[in-house]
Backbone as CSV, one residue per row, in Angstrom:
resi,resn,N_x,N_y,N_z,CA_x,CA_y,CA_z,C_x,C_y,C_z
1,MET,127.914,-2.588,64.777,128.253,-2.167,63.468,126.694,-1.090,62.963
2,GLU,127.259,-0.011,62.394,126.797,0.924,62.000,126.405,0.880,60.622
3,LEU,125.374,0.727,60.156,125.229,0.575,58.450,125.162,2.025,58.152
4,ASP,126.224,2.669,57.855,126.130,3.986,57.212,125.712,4.292,55.636
5,ALA,126.068,5.310,55.237,125.362,5.296,53.378,126.477,4.679,52.551
6,THR,127.743,4.369,53.146,128.795,3.633,52.426,128.761,2.244,52.303
7,PHE,127.974,1.927,53.220,128.042,0.484,52.998,126.639,-0.049,52.456
8,TRP,125.536,0.767,52.390,124.572,0.619,51.528,124.721,1.196,50.108
9,ALA,125.665,2.055,49.907,126.329,2.109,48.546,126.751,1.240,48.417
10,PHE,127.357,0.069,49.149,128.596,-0.474,48.771,127.775,-1.957,48.283
11,ILE,126.626,-1.598,49.081,125.582,-3.074,48.954,124.876,-2.683,47.503
12,ALA,124.541,-1.704,47.313,123.730,-1.023,46.148,124.633,-1.420,44.745
13,LEU,125.976,-1.054,44.878,126.987,-1.727,43.835,127.239,-3.272,43.688
14,LEU,126.719,-4.050,44.741,127.101,-5.391,44.543,125.809,-6.108,43.719
15,LEU,124.291,-5.352,44.091,123.193,-5.723,43.649,123.146,-5.081,42.253
16,PHE,123.939,-4.069,41.857,123.764,-3.859,40.898,124.750,-4.710,39.516
17,PHE,125.912,-5.584,40.089,126.745,-5.995,39.482,126.142,-7.178,39.239
18,ALA,125.189,-7.800,40.412,124.809,-8.956,40.683,123.686,-8.886,39.527
19,ILE,122.711,-7.729,39.173,121.611,-7.858,38.041,122.381,-8.178,36.906
20,ILE,123.654,-7.316,36.359,124.012,-7.245,35.383,124.696,-8.461,34.855
21,ILE,125.364,-9.459,36.109,125.675,-10.606,35.767,124.541,-11.791,35.541
22,TYR,123.145,-11.521,36.318,122.449,-12.599,35.796,121.753,-12.175,34.564
23,PHE,121.685,-10.700,34.075,120.790,-10.618,32.701,122.002,-10.626,31.513
24,LYS,123.359,-11.457,32.166,123.868,-11.100,31.243,124.386,-10.024,30.520
25,VAL,124.735,-9.189,30.797,124.928,-8.212,30.377,126.060,-7.981,29.847
26,PRO,127.408,-8.295,30.673,128.469,-8.595,30.188,128.952,-9.239,29.051
27,GLY,127.856,-10.364,28.909,128.276,-10.977,27.304,127.416,-10.654,26.484
28,LEU,126.479,-9.737,26.280,125.663,-8.607,25.654,126.852,-7.571,25.111
29,ILE,127.448,-7.111,26.543,128.022,-5.863,25.941,129.576,-6.673,24.979
30,ALA,129.990,-8.106,25.523,131.137,-8.662,24.544,130.859,-8.808,23.175
31,LYS,129.136,-9.382,23.082,129.093,-9.702,21.472,129.231,-8.296,20.689
32,VAL,128.273,-7.351,21.701,128.254,-5.826,20.698,129.689,-5.566,20.212
33,LEU,130.767,-5.283,21.123,131.958,-5.041,21.234,132.701,-5.914,19.970
34,ASP,132.456,-7.427,20.153,132.813,-8.305,19.305,132.613,-8.217,17.836
35,SER,130.993,-7.416,17.822,130.612,-7.400,16.572,131.128,-6.342,15.787
36,ARG,131.478,-4.989,16.885,131.558,-3.807,16.670,133.408,-4.106,15.892
37,ILE,134.374,-4.805,16.540,135.570,-5.063,16.346,135.522,-5.877,14.864
38,ALA,134.184,-6.700,14.524,134.814,-7.312,13.446,134.488,-6.411,12.541
39,LYS,133.383,-5.598,12.252,132.791,-4.606,11.410,133.974,-3.610,11.356
40,ILE,134.241,-3.736,12.268,135.712,-2.744,11.972,137.166,-3.325,11.077
41,GLU,137.147,-4.568,11.378,137.946,-5.459,11.150,137.395,-5.461,9.356
42,ALA,136.099,-5.789,9.026,135.547,-6.051,7.847,136.373,-4.718,6.891
43,ASP,135.577,-3.667,7.708,136.032,-2.154,6.830,137.741,-2.373,6.852
44,LEU,138.276,-2.212,7.817,140.052,-2.291,7.199,140.377,-3.176,6.172
45,ASP,139.752,-4.365,5.921,140.101,-5.511,5.123,139.680,-4.919,3.829
46,GLU,138.476,-4.259,3.789,138.109,-3.620,3.066,138.740,-2.758,1.966
47,ALA,139.183,-1.791,3.283,139.877,-0.591,3.148,141.342,-0.988,2.538
48,ARG,142.021,-2.072,2.674,143.196,-2.749,2.053,143.091,-3.307,0.992
49,ARG,141.375,-3.961,0.728,141.319,-4.305,-0.599,141.094,-3.261,-1.854
50,LEU,140.173,-2.448,-0.945,140.595,-1.214,-1.825,141.612,-0.203,-2.378
51,ARG,142.770,-0.500,-1.257,143.258,0.356,-1.774,144.622,-0.472,-2.705
52,GLU,144.748,-1.797,-2.541,145.552,-2.825,-3.451,144.819,-2.355,-5.029
53,GLU,143.321,-2.449,-4.664,143.115,-2.231,-6.021,143.400,-0.706,-6.699
54,ALA,143.385,0.176,-6.193,143.735,1.669,-6.543,145.465,1.604,-6.911
55,GLN,145.944,0.806,-6.361,147.509,0.908,-6.934,147.660,-0.078,-7.824
56,ALA,146.847,-0.943,-8.154,147.001,-1.852,-8.894,146.264,-0.969,-10.406
57,LEU,145.264,-0.611,-9.992,144.410,0.664,-11.359,145.342,1.697,-11.449
58,LEU,146.463,1.972,-10.595,147.142,3.508,-10.311,148.345,2.717,-11.885
59,ALA,148.881,1.253,-11.186,150.224,0.819,-12.440,149.418,0.478,-13.481
60,GLU,148.274,0.055,-13.382,148.095,-0.242,-15.047,147.574,1.258,-15.778
61,TYR,147.291,2.437,-15.436,147.147,3.557,-15.785,148.212,3.886,-16.213
62,GLU,149.664,3.818,-15.159,150.868,4.262,-15.584,151.537,3.486,-16.564
63,ARG,151.383,2.001,-16.832,151.662,1.440,-18.218,150.745,2.002,-18.948
64,LYS,149.591,1.932,-19.049,148.924,2.813,-20.410,149.233,4.269,-20.436
65,ARG,150.066,5.054,-19.255,150.266,6.457,-20.179,151.876,6.264,-20.608
66,LYS,152.630,5.134,-19.953,153.404,5.461,-20.546,153.639,4.702,-22.055
67,ALA,152.764,3.659,-22.467,152.640,3.355,-23.548,152.123,4.576,-24.503
68,ALA,151.034,5.232,-24.256,150.357,6.360,-24.946,151.746,6.890,-25.185
69,GLU,152.420,7.367,-24.345,153.657,8.402,-24.627,154.361,7.802,-25.614
70,GLY,154.749,6.580,-25.486,155.546,5.802,-26.387,155.008,5.474,-27.852
71,GLU,153.591,5.507,-27.679,153.108,5.744,-29.276,152.778,7.383,-29.981
72,ALA,152.857,8.066,-28.628,152.521,9.777,-29.554,154.191,9.438,-30.055
73,GLU,155.175,9.601,-29.443,156.600,9.485,-29.874,156.943,9.337,-31.131
74,GLU,156.546,7.693,-31.167,156.183,6.937,-32.510,155.300,7.857,-33.791
75,ILE,154.358,7.987,-33.233,153.620,8.966,-34.527,154.359,10.535,-34.856
76,VAL,154.953,10.953,-33.698,155.740,12.030,-33.869,157.050,11.476,-35.036
77,ALA,157.383,10.903,-34.529,158.538,10.371,-35.553,158.426,10.356,-36.937
78,ALA,157.260,9.144,-37.077,156.622,8.908,-38.611,156.094,10.501,-38.876
79,ALA,155.572,11.273,-38.364,155.387,12.571,-38.916,156.583,13.245,-39.420
80,ARG,157.750,13.402,-38.426,158.891,13.943,-39.123,159.450,13.107,-40.353
81,GLU,159.171,11.690,-40.160,160.122,11.167,-41.013,158.812,11.249,-42.946
82,GLU,158.115,11.232,-42.471,156.972,11.755,-43.931,157.273,13.049,-44.262
83,ALA,157.653,14.212,-43.265,157.490,15.758,-43.616,159.031,15.591,-44.136
84,GLU,160.053,14.859,-44.144,161.127,15.378,-44.465,161.355,14.269,-45.701
85,ARG,160.520,13.421,-45.599,160.398,12.977,-47.103,159.697,13.666,-47.932
86,LEU,158.530,14.194,-47.636,157.938,14.655,-48.599,158.629,15.964,-49.120
87,THR,159.598,16.860,-47.986,160.445,18.115,-48.274,161.048,17.595,-49.404
88,ALA,162.185,16.297,-49.300,162.728,15.916,-50.280,162.166,15.779,-51.482
89,GLU,161.081,15.534,-51.639,160.230,14.922,-52.834,159.811,16.440,-53.666
90,ALA,159.515,17.409,-52.453,158.981,18.820,-53.049,160.379,19.093,-53.654
91,GLU,161.514,19.005,-53.146,163.020,19.821,-53.412,163.204,19.188,-54.593
92,LYS,162.873,17.766,-54.489,163.852,16.999,-56.019,162.684,17.580,-57.055
93,SER,161.106,17.826,-56.655,160.277,17.809,-57.838,160.120,19.415,-58.179
94,LEU,160.913,20.307,-56.967,161.032,21.385,-57.788,162.461,21.619,-58.608
95,ALA,163.496,20.861,-58.146,164.733,21.003,-58.969,164.179,20.404,-60.510
96,ASP,163.630,19.530,-60.468,163.605,18.892,-61.869,162.639,19.536,-62.739
97,LEU,161.506,20.829,-61.852,160.966,21.621,-62.653,161.752,23.058,-62.832
98,VAL,162.639,23.103,-62.174,163.321,24.591,-62.475,164.638,23.858,-63.671
99,ALA,164.766,22.472,-64.146,165.399,21.930,-64.896,165.118,21.920,-65.829
100,ARG,163.690,21.346,-66.065,163.111,21.496,-67.257,162.466,23.180,-67.819
101,ARG,162.156,24.012,-66.615,162.077,25.267,-67.472,162.905,25.752,-67.990
102,THR,164.360,25.712,-67.342,165.560,26.184,-67.814,165.974,25.484,-69.459
103,LYS,165.584,24.178,-69.434,166.047,23.694,-70.851,164.626,24.028,-71.838
104,ALA,163.514,24.349,-71.523,162.655,25.213,-72.260,163.078,26.407,-72.553
105,VAL,163.746,27.241,-71.698,164.113,28.598,-71.702,165.220,28.680,-72.844
106,GLU,166.205,27.358,-72.448,167.147,27.938,-73.538,166.896,27.155,-74.816
107,ASP,165.959,26.265,-74.489,165.692,25.855,-76.214,164.780,26.792,-76.970
108,LYS,164.205,28.009,-76.215,163.492,29.072,-77.052,164.351,30.043,-77.384
109,ILE,165.779,30.133,-76.656,166.546,31.293,-76.600,167.130,30.459,-77.947
110,ALA,167.870,29.226,-77.890,168.326,28.626,-79.004,167.586,29.078,-80.320
111,GLN,166.497,28.524,-80.485,165.338,28.414,-81.556,165.556,30.220,-82.167
112,ALA,165.098,31.282,-81.110,165.136,32.004,-81.201,166.498,32.771,-81.663
113,GLU,167.498,32.408,-81.404,169.054,32.845,-81.966,168.696,31.888,-83.722
114,ALA,168.652,30.761,-83.743,168.520,30.351,-85.319,167.515,31.196,-86.038
115,GLN,166.441,31.393,-85.672,165.511,32.424,-86.123,166.275,33.642,-86.513
116,ALA,166.614,34.217,-85.774,167.714,35.499,-85.391,168.675,35.615,-86.500
117,LEU,169.707,34.037,-86.612,170.517,33.943,-87.726,170.102,34.091,-89.106
118,ALA,168.832,33.181,-89.007,168.186,32.870,-90.085,167.451,33.945,-90.876
119,ASP,167.339,34.939,-90.232,166.417,36.476,-90.647,167.707,37.124,-91.283
120,VAL,168.881,37.014,-90.289,169.569,37.830,-90.607,170.443,37.414,-91.959
121,ARG,170.459,35.701,-91.922,171.239,35.490,-93.216,170.067,35.885,-94.432
122,SER,168.728,35.900,-94.363,168.319,35.908,-95.358,168.052,37.438,-95.695
123,ARG,167.949,37.916,-94.662,168.341,39.783,-94.919,169.282,39.888,-95.582
124,SER,170.413,39.243,-95.293,172.154,39.697,-95.937,171.625,38.979,-97.214
125,ALA,170.992,38.195,-97.595,170.827,37.534,-99.151,170.052,38.481,-100.266
126,ASP,169.028,39.446,-99.131,168.139,39.831,-99.859,168.975,41.241,-100.590
127,VAL,169.804,41.696,-99.238,170.333,42.836,-99.382,171.532,42.696,-100.438
128,ALA,172.228,41.302,-100.450,173.462,41.169,-101.516,172.764,40.917,-102.535
129,ILE,171.435,40.352,-103.142,170.946,40.140,-104.033,170.204,41.258,-105.078
130,GLU,169.994,42.596,-103.956,169.117,43.871,-104.503,170.625,44.721,-104.734
131,ALA,171.562,44.193,-103.961,173.261,44.931,-104.208,173.651,44.336,-105.627
132,ALA,173.639,43.252,-105.947,173.587,42.577,-107.044,173.051,42.698,-108.290
133,ARG,171.677,43.127,-107.765,170.847,43.825,-109.150,170.906,45.197,-109.538
134,ILE,171.212,46.169,-108.512,171.764,47.289,-108.806,173.213,47.554,-109.772
135,ILE,173.959,46.565,-109.280,175.483,46.550,-109.594,175.413,46.103,-111.295
136,LEU,174.457,45.269,-111.133,174.397,44.256,-112.807,173.512,45.485,-113.583
137,ALA,172.343,46.231,-113.282,171.657,47.212,-114.016,172.835,48.624,-114.435
138,ASP,173.597,48.818,-113.244,174.380,49.782,-114.035,175.334,49.222,-114.649
139,GLN,175.808,47.993,-114.789,176.761,47.639,-115.690,175.926,47.450,-116.935
140,ALA,174.788,46.694,-117.128,174.224,46.484,-118.057,173.705,47.759,-118.922
141,LYS,173.847,49.281,-118.536,173.536,50.464,-118.828,174.906,50.908,-119.765
142,THR,175.932,50.102,-119.110,177.026,50.724,-119.347,178.407,50.008,-120.226
143,GLN,177.779,48.514,-119.475,178.690,47.573,-120.786,177.758,46.699,-121.057
144,GLY,176.205,46.640,-121.392,175.525,45.678,-121.561,175.851,44.903,-122.935
145,ASP,176.264,45.672,-124.278,176.593,45.048,-125.065,177.647,44.168,-125.173
146,ALA,178.786,44.335,-124.455,180.204,43.958,-124.000,179.318,42.452,-123.265
147,LEU,178.735,42.663,-122.534,178.794,41.603,-121.443,177.507,40.310,-122.483
148,VAL,176.744,40.578,-123.296,176.150,39.865,-124.237,177.048,39.351,-124.942
149,GLY,177.972,39.703,-125.312,178.964,39.437,-126.201,179.971,38.533,-125.673
150,GLN,180.594,38.795,-124.612,181.131,37.625,-123.717,180.208,36.817,-123.078
151,SER,179.564,36.571,-122.496,178.189,35.235,-122.423,177.945,34.164,-123.811
152,ILE,177.473,34.995,-124.508,177.812,34.174,-125.934,178.852,33.627,-126.118
153,GLN,180.353,34.369,-126.152,181.507,33.724,-126.144,181.711,32.137,-125.129
154,ASP,181.354,32.562,-124.169,181.509,31.981,-122.737,180.327,30.555,-123.257
155,VAL,179.587,30.995,-123.448,178.517,29.370,-123.920,178.828,28.697,-124.806
156,ALA,179.064,29.562,-126.076,179.869,28.423,-127.174,180.963,27.755,-126.856
157,GLN,181.902,28.155,-126.178,182.915,27.306,-125.607,182.723,26.424,-124.682
158,ARG,181.699,26.456,-123.916,181.260,25.323,-123.103,180.571,24.194,-123.803
159,LEU,180.275,24.488,-125.062,179.467,23.403,-125.876,179.957,22.916,-126.315
160,ASN,181.362,23.410,-126.952,182.114,22.628,-128.000,182.826,21.862,-127.492
């Protein structure tokens, strides 16, 4: 039997495995791998937990967003109602103001008409008095004595 290089390589390999087993290298490798597996599992668990937290936060923010949208819609609706109410009040106030101003103007017009009518009557009376004075003055010049006599007779008859 010849001891060739293949045989010595095989022996070296067996010695290598024996030394590795003697120093418990497979156990160390298993421990390292187990700790690595445990770390990866812990990382996966942490990732799952973080994902669940993120989903919970997302759901919470979605609820808050929907609530905020609802509140915003309520605020807009309340603002519209307030604007409509203010518009209605402004229209009513404007209508009242126009009615009051119209009434005041109508009253001023009626007062001006009454004043004009009184002025026309006063002027008419003044013109009539002046005309009567002129007529009486003319009659007094021409018929003054006869009128005085007639007036005396009328007074005498009324006294009796």
